[in-house]
C-alpha positions as CSV (number, residue, x, y, z in Angstrom):
1,M,-149.1,38.9,106.3
2,I,-152.6,38.8,104.6
3,N,-155.5,39.2,107.1
4,R,-158.9,37.6,106.5
5,R,-160.6,40.8,105.4
6,D,-157.9,41.4,102.7
7,F,-158.1,37.8,101.6
8,G,-162.0,38.0,101.3
9,A,-161.7,41.2,99.4
10,G,-159.2,39.6,97.1
11,L,-161.5,36.7,96.4
12,A,-164.4,39.0,95.7
13,A,-162.3,41.1,93.3
14,T,-161.1,37.9,91.5
15,A,-164.7,36.7,91.2
16,L,-165.9,40.0,89.8
17,A,-163.1,40.1,87.3
18,G,-164.0,36.5,86.3
19,L,-167.7,37.5,85.8
20,A,-166.6,40.6,83.8
21,A,-164.4,38.4,81.6
22,R,-167.2,35.9,81.0
23,A,-169.7,38.6,80.2
24,Q,-167.2,40.2,77.8
25,A,-166.7,36.9,76.0
26,A,-170.4,36.0,75.9
27,T,-171.3,39.3,74.2
28,S,-168.8,38.7,71.5
29,M,-169.9,35.1,70.6
30,P,-170.4,34.4,66.8
31,I,-173.8,34.3,65.1
32,A,-175.0,32.5,62.0
33,G,-174.9,35.6,59.8
34,H,-175.4,34.7,56.1
35,G,-174.8,31.0,56.7
36,P,-171.8,28.6,56.4
37,L,-169.1,29.5,54.0
38,R,-168.9,27.6,50.7
39,P,-165.6,26.5,49.2
40,D,-164.4,28.6,46.3
41,P,-163.7,26.4,43.2
42,A,-161.0,28.9,42.2
43,G,-159.3,28.6,45.6
44,L,-159.3,32.3,46.4
45,L,-162.2,33.4,48.6
46,D,-164.8,31.2,50.2
47,L,-168.1,33.1,50.6
48,A,-171.5,32.6,52.3
49,P,-174.4,31.4,50.2
50,G,-175.7,33.9,47.6
51,F,-172.5,35.8,47.4
52,A,-170.1,36.0,44.4
53,Y,-167.0,37.9,43.6
54,R,-165.3,39.2,40.4
55,V,-161.5,39.9,40.2
56,I,-161.5,43.4,38.6
57,D,-157.8,44.4,38.8
58,A,-154.5,42.8,39.6
59,A,-150.9,43.8,40.2
60,G,-148.8,44.1,37.1
61,T,-151.7,45.1,34.8
62,K,-150.6,47.8,32.4
63,M,-152.4,51.1,33.3
64,D,-153.6,53.8,30.9
65,D,-150.5,55.9,31.7
66,G,-148.3,53.0,30.5
67,L,-147.1,52.0,33.9
68,P,-147.6,48.6,35.6
69,T,-150.1,48.5,38.4
70,P,-148.0,48.4,41.7
71,D,-148.4,45.5,44.1
72,R,-149.3,45.3,47.8
73,F,-152.9,46.5,47.6
74,D,-154.0,48.0,51.0
75,G,-156.5,50.7,52.1
76,M,-159.0,51.9,49.5
77,G,-161.9,54.3,49.1
78,A,-165.0,54.2,46.8
79,F,-166.6,57.3,45.2
80,R,-169.7,57.5,43.0
81,L,-168.9,58.8,39.5
82,D,-172.3,58.3,38.0
83,R,-175.2,55.8,38.0
84,D,-173.1,53.0,36.6
85,R,-169.6,53.8,37.7
86,T,-167.5,53.9,40.9
87,I,-164.0,55.4,41.3
88,L,-161.7,53.5,43.6
89,V,-158.6,55.1,45.0
90,R,-156.3,52.4,46.3
91,N,-153.1,52.5,48.5
92,H,-150.0,50.5,47.8
93,E,-148.0,49.7,50.9
94,L,-144.5,49.7,49.3
95,H,-141.3,50.6,51.1
96,T,-138.0,51.6,49.4
97,R,-136.9,48.0,49.3
98,H,-140.0,47.1,47.2
99,A,-139.0,49.1,44.1
100,R,-139.4,46.1,41.8
101,D,-143.1,45.9,42.9
102,G,-143.9,49.5,42.2
103,A,-144.8,51.5,39.1
104,F,-141.1,52.1,38.2
105,P,-139.5,48.6,38.4
106,A,-136.7,49.6,36.0
107,G,-136.3,53.2,37.2
108,G,-137.5,56.3,35.4
109,G,-140.3,58.7,36.3
110,T,-137.8,61.5,36.6
111,N,-140.2,64.1,35.1
112,L,-143.3,63.0,37.1
113,A,-144.7,64.7,40.2
114,A,-143.4,62.7,43.2
115,Y,-143.0,63.6,46.9
116,D,-139.6,61.9,47.3
117,R,-137.1,59.9,45.1
118,L,-134.3,57.4,45.5
119,D,-131.5,57.8,42.9
120,G,-133.9,59.9,40.7
121,T,-136.8,57.4,40.7
122,P,-140.0,58.1,42.7
123,L,-140.3,56.0,45.8
124,P,-142.7,53.1,45.1
125,G,-145.5,53.8,47.6
126,G,-148.5,55.8,46.6
127,T,-152.0,55.3,45.1
128,T,-153.7,54.2,41.9
129,S,-157.2,55.2,40.8
130,I,-159.5,53.0,38.8
131,V,-163.0,53.5,37.3
132,Y,-165.2,50.5,37.5
133,N,-168.4,50.0,35.5
134,H,-171.0,48.0,37.5
135,R,-173.1,47.4,34.4
136,T,-170.3,45.9,32.3
137,G,-168.3,44.5,35.2
138,Q,-165.1,46.0,33.7
139,V,-162.5,48.6,34.7
140,E,-162.7,51.5,32.2
141,R,-159.6,53.4,33.3
142,R,-156.7,53.0,35.7
143,H,-153.7,55.3,36.5
144,L,-151.1,56.2,39.1
145,S,-152.5,59.0,41.2
146,L,-149.9,59.6,44.0
147,A,-146.2,58.9,43.7
148,G,-143.0,59.1,45.9
149,T,-144.4,58.1,49.3
150,I,-143.7,55.1,51.6
151,R,-146.0,52.4,52.9
152,N,-149.3,53.9,52.1
153,C,-151.3,51.8,54.5
154,A,-154.9,52.9,54.9
155,G,-156.6,56.3,54.9
156,G,-160.2,57.5,54.5
157,T,-162.6,59.3,52.2
158,T,-163.6,62.9,52.6
159,P,-167.1,64.4,52.2
160,W,-165.7,66.7,49.4
161,G,-164.6,63.7,47.2
162,S,-161.0,62.9,48.0
163,W,-159.0,60.1,49.5
164,L,-156.6,60.7,52.5
165,S,-153.6,58.4,51.9
166,C,-151.6,57.7,55.1
167,E,-147.9,56.8,55.4
168,E,-147.3,54.1,58.0
169,D,-143.6,55.0,58.2
170,V,-141.6,57.6,60.0
171,S,-138.3,57.5,58.1
172,R,-136.3,60.7,58.2
173,A,-134.5,62.6,55.5
174,G,-131.0,61.3,55.1
175,Q,-131.9,57.7,56.1
176,S,-131.4,55.2,53.3
177,G,-130.9,57.9,50.8
178,L,-134.2,59.6,51.4
179,A,-134.4,63.4,50.7
180,R,-137.5,64.2,52.8
181,D,-139.2,63.2,56.1
182,H,-142.0,60.7,55.9
183,G,-145.0,59.9,58.2
184,W,-147.6,62.2,56.6
185,V,-151.1,62.2,55.1
186,F,-151.6,63.1,51.5
187,E,-154.9,64.1,49.7
188,V,-155.9,62.6,46.4
189,P,-159.0,64.0,44.7
190,A,-161.0,61.0,43.4
191,R,-161.7,62.6,40.0
192,A,-158.0,63.5,39.3
193,R,-157.1,61.9,35.9
194,G,-153.3,61.8,36.6
195,L,-150.7,62.3,39.3
196,V,-151.7,64.8,42.0
197,D,-149.5,67.4,43.6
198,P,-148.0,65.4,46.5
199,V,-148.4,67.9,49.4
200,P,-148.1,66.5,52.9
201,L,-150.9,67.7,55.2
202,T,-148.6,68.5,58.1
203,A,-151.3,69.7,60.5
204,L,-152.5,66.0,60.7
205,G,-149.2,65.2,62.4
206,R,-146.2,63.1,61.7
207,F,-146.5,59.6,63.1
208,N,-147.1,56.0,62.1
209,H,-150.3,56.8,60.4
210,E,-152.9,54.1,59.7
211,A,-156.3,55.5,58.8
212,A,-158.5,58.6,58.8
213,A,-162.2,59.4,58.9
214,V,-163.8,62.8,58.3
215,D,-167.1,63.6,60.0
216,P,-169.4,65.1,57.3
217,A,-171.3,67.0,60.0
218,T,-168.3,68.9,61.3
219,G,-165.4,68.4,58.9
220,I,-163.3,67.1,61.9
221,V,-160.7,64.5,60.9
222,Y,-160.2,61.5,63.2
223,L,-156.9,59.5,62.9
224,T,-155.5,56.2,64.0
225,E,-151.9,55.1,64.7
226,D,-150.5,51.6,64.2
227,R,-148.4,51.2,67.3
228,A,-148.9,49.0,70.4
229,D,-149.1,52.1,72.5
230,S,-151.0,54.3,70.0
231,L,-153.3,57.3,70.5
232,I,-156.5,58.3,68.8
233,Y,-156.2,61.8,67.3
234,R,-158.5,64.4,65.8
235,L,-157.8,67.6,63.8
236,L,-160.1,70.6,64.3
237,P,-159.5,72.2,60.9
238,A,-158.9,75.9,60.5
239,R,-161.0,75.9,57.4
240,R,-163.5,73.2,56.8
241,G,-162.8,71.2,53.7
242,D,-159.3,72.6,53.3
243,L,-156.8,70.5,55.2
244,R,-153.8,72.4,53.8
245,A,-155.0,75.4,55.9
246,G,-154.0,73.6,59.1
247,G,-155.8,73.3,62.4
248,R,-155.5,72.0,65.9
249,L,-154.4,68.4,66.5
250,Q,-155.6,66.7,69.7
251,A,-155.5,63.3,71.4
252,L,-158.4,61.4,73.0
253,A,-158.4,61.0,76.8
254,L,-161.1,59.5,79.1
255,A,-162.6,61.8,81.6
256,S,-162.5,59.0,84.2
257,G,-158.7,59.1,84.0
258,L,-158.4,55.6,82.7
259,A,-155.1,55.7,80.8
260,D,-155.2,52.3,79.1
261,T,-158.1,50.9,77.0
262,R,-156.2,47.8,75.8
263,N,-157.5,45.4,78.5
264,F,-154.3,43.4,78.5
265,S,-154.5,42.7,82.2
266,G,-158.3,42.5,82.6
267,A,-161.5,44.3,81.6
268,Q,-160.5,47.9,82.7
269,L,-162.7,49.1,79.8
270,P,-165.9,47.0,80.0
271,L,-168.1,46.2,77.0
272,Q,-170.7,48.7,75.8
273,R,-170.5,51.0,78.8
274,P,-170.0,54.5,77.4
275,Q,-167.3,56.7,79.0
276,A,-167.1,60.5,78.7
277,V,-164.2,61.8,76.6
278,R,-162.0,64.9,76.7
279,W,-159.5,66.0,74.1
280,I,-155.9,67.1,74.8
281,D,-154.1,69.7,72.7
282,L,-150.8,68.6,71.2
283,D,-147.8,70.7,70.2
284,G,-144.8,69.9,68.1
285,V,-147.0,67.8,65.7
286,D,-144.2,67.5,63.1
287,S,-142.7,65.2,65.8
288,R,-139.2,64.9,64.4
289,E,-138.3,62.5,67.2
290,D,-141.4,60.3,66.6
291,D,-142.5,60.9,70.1
292,L,-145.9,62.5,69.6
293,R,-147.8,59.6,71.2
294,L,-145.4,59.6,74.2
295,R,-145.9,63.3,74.8
296,G,-149.7,62.9,74.4
297,A,-149.8,60.0,76.9
298,A,-147.7,62.0,79.4
299,K,-150.5,64.7,79.2
300,G,-153.2,62.0,79.9
301,A,-154.2,60.7,76.5
302,A,-155.5,57.1,76.6
303,L,-153.5,54.2,75.1
304,F,-155.0,52.0,72.4
305,A,-153.7,48.7,71.0
306,R,-152.7,49.2,67.4
307,G,-155.3,51.6,66.1
308,E,-156.0,50.6,62.5
309,G,-159.2,51.0,60.6
310,I,-161.6,53.9,61.4
311,V,-164.9,54.6,59.7
312,I,-168.0,56.8,60.3
313,G,-171.5,55.6,60.0
314,A,-174.9,56.8,61.3
315,G,-173.1,59.6,63.3
316,Q,-170.8,57.1,65.1
317,I,-167.1,56.5,64.6
318,F,-165.8,52.9,64.8
319,I,-162.2,52.2,65.5
320,M,-160.4,48.9,65.0
321,C,-157.7,48.1,67.6
322,T,-156.0,45.2,66.0
323,S,-154.3,43.5,69.0
324,G,-156.4,44.8,71.9
325,G,-158.3,42.8,74.5
326,Q,-157.5,40.2,77.1
327,A,-156.9,37.6,74.3
328,K,-154.9,40.3,72.3
329,L,-157.0,39.4,69.2
330,G,-158.8,42.7,68.6
331,Q,-161.2,45.3,69.9
332,I,-163.6,47.7,68.1
333,M,-164.2,51.0,69.9
334,R,-167.2,53.2,69.2
335,Y,-167.1,56.9,69.6
336,R,-170.3,59.0,69.7
337,P,-169.3,62.7,69.1
338,S,-170.6,65.4,71.3
339,P,-173.5,67.5,69.8
340,H,-171.1,70.3,70.3
341,E,-168.0,68.4,69.0
342,G,-164.9,70.6,68.7
343,T,-166.5,73.7,70.3
344,P,-166.2,75.3,73.7
345,R,-169.6,73.8,74.6
346,E,-168.3,70.3,74.2
347,A,-167.4,70.1,77.9
348,D,-171.1,70.4,78.8
349,A,-172.0,67.3,76.8
350,P,-168.8,65.4,76.0
351,G,-168.4,62.7,73.4
352,Q,-168.8,59.1,74.6
353,L,-166.4,56.2,73.9
354,D,-167.3,52.5,74.5
355,L,-165.9,49.1,73.7
356,L,-168.3,47.6,71.2
357,V,-166.5,44.3,70.6
358,E,-163.6,42.4,72.1
359,S,-162.6,39.1,70.5
360,P,-162.3,36.2,73.0
361,R,-161.0,33.6,70.4
362,A,-159.2,33.5,67.1
363,D,-162.2,31.9,65.4
364,V,-164.5,34.8,66.4
365,M,-162.2,37.6,65.2
366,N,-158.5,37.5,64.7
367,F,-156.5,40.8,64.2
368,G,-159.1,42.9,62.4
369,D,-157.6,45.7,60.3
370,N,-159.5,47.8,57.7
371,I,-163.1,48.4,58.5
372,T,-166.1,49.8,56.7
373,V,-169.9,50.4,57.3
374,G,-172.3,48.5,55.1
375,P,-176.1,48.1,54.7
376,G,-178.1,48.2,57.9
377,G,-175.2,49.7,59.8
378,H,-173.3,46.5,59.9
379,L,-169.5,46.7,60.0
380,V,-167.3,44.7,57.7
381,V,-163.8,43.9,59.0
382,C,-160.7,42.6,57.1
383,E,-158.5,40.3,59.2
384,D,-154.7,40.5,58.8
385,Q,-153.3,37.9,61.2
386,Y,-149.9,36.7,60.0
387,T,-149.2,33.3,61.5
388,E,-147.5,30.2,60.0
389,V,-150.8,29.4,58.3
390,Q,-152.8,32.5,57.5
391,D,-156.6,32.0,57.8
392,N,-157.9,35.5,57.3
393,H,-161.6,36.3,57.1
394,L,-164.1,39.0,56.2
395,R,-166.2,39.4,59.3
396,G,-169.5,41.1,59.8
397,I,-170.4,43.0,63.0
398,T,-174.0,43.8,63.8
399,P,-174.9,47.2,65.5
400,A,-175.2,45.1,68.7
401,G,-171.7,43.8,68.4
402,Q,-172.5,40.3,67.2
403,I,-169.9,38.8,64.9
404,Y,-170.3,36.6,61.8
405,A,-168.2,35.3,58.9
406,I,-168.8,36.7,55.4
407,G,-165.8,35.2,53.6
408,R,-162.5,33.3,54.1
409,L,-159.4,34.1,52.1
410,R,-157.6,31.0,50.9
411,A,-154.5,32.8,49.7
412,Q,-151.8,33.1,52.3
413,T,-152.0,36.9,52.7
414,E,-154.4,39.4,54.1
415,L,-157.6,41.2,53.1
416,A,-157.6,45.0,53.0
417,G,-159.4,48.1,51.7
418,A,-163.0,47.0,52.2
419,C,-165.4,49.7,51.0
420,F,-169.0,49.7,49.6
421,S,-170.3,51.3,46.4
422,A,-172.6,54.2,47.0
423,D,-175.7,52.1,46.6
424,G,-174.5,49.5,49.1
425,R,-174.8,46.6,46.7
426,T,-171.1,46.0,46.0
427,L,-168.3,45.5,48.4
428,F,-164.8,46.2,47.0
429,V,-161.9,44.5,48.8
430,N,-158.3,43.9,48.1
431,V,-156.1,40.8,48.3
432,Y,-152.9,42.3,49.6
433,A,-150.2,40.4,47.7
434,P,-150.0,39.4,45.0
435,G,-152.5,42.2,44.7
436,K,-156.0,41.8,43.4
437,T,-159.1,43.9,43.8
438,L,-162.4,42.1,44.1
439,A,-166.0,43.2,43.7
440,I,-168.4,41.2,45.9
441,T,-172.2,41.1,45.5
442,G,-174.8,39.3,47.5
443,P,-177.7,39.5,50.0
444,W,-176.0,42.0,52.4
445,G,-179.2,42.8,54.4
446,Q,-180.2,39.2,55.1
447,V,-178.4,38.3,58.4
448,S,-179.5,35.7,60.9
449,T,-178.7,36.6,64.5
450,A,-179.2,33.0,65.7
451,P,-176.2,31.6,67.7
452,L,-173.7,29.8,65.6
453,S,-174.1,26.1,66.3
């Protein structure tokens, strides 16, 4: 039997939950941004007025090493080579069944450096590196730079000029003819002119890796995991700038004890209200049973909904949670590190996590994935919603959490790998499959915050 007091308390709680939900939705309403998108005559990417793109690379193109450019273009990092040129290191999300889409469609590669092989041929996942000349609008050089891995999804750049390429796969040695365990992160120096030594960075853990971000102020590495019940990780390196030297892997927890940030059953984590964080030490990080996240959660680590893109800008770390929120359409978390991040004094002034954005509708933001920071501190998000008709966009996010459209992909696939040139003038982004890399230029700083009519 429910008494009157309980009934009244229930009504009040329901009303407060409704107000919180409406406030959450109102804050994430779209704005005008750069203006309405204009149809692309080529039928590839509609863009806002003043923007233009150039296709600079495509799957199947013969590279300087004589190999075909692999397909399934995913995460990517940009590095300044000189005043005119940018190096791009690009992931290829290829599994063993995608051998025909890799760099060795007819086999071979037996004498090349590769992490793992199937019937003597390097596994098709890995990275390619290209040098793009902004002045000429041409790619000057392209080559395979990491071979023998699986499903290289996203990753992140390092302050010392390398790309961390993450395997989103936890296949074990002995499965499907594999010789080695997978689920690792590999480092690719941007200036390497050939295949790099494929050494797994085991201290970064073995799990369904998505992306990584290295804080230039501390050298700490932050990592995401693409699982519905994922954790957010960080590595405190034993030696800054040398990830092969190991370190201490930890998982993020909220000091309040809130165990679930996904908001599936309501706004447990409200918008833009910072929460103190603590970090939990993890053991057994090689996780042969693929249970690292489960053991971390049992120790109190917070759950996130498919952690994907992660990026650092202006001393803040932004994390894309692809299927988070009450509408299950995506959240963006913002972490502000402690001034004593990773030291014993961290407990005196802990880092702060808040929910910057939560999408209330598919036309606002729909399954964001890769994420980068652009001019003025605005985020650029690549959508990767796979529905019967795919309508994926490039979305901009202001520092206040307002959302606007930059582009709309007309091809029935996803956008990936967004990253800016060092001068902030060119956004590089991938069309996943058939793979294409685009260079987009336009008035990045000219954004209207007027409500979208």
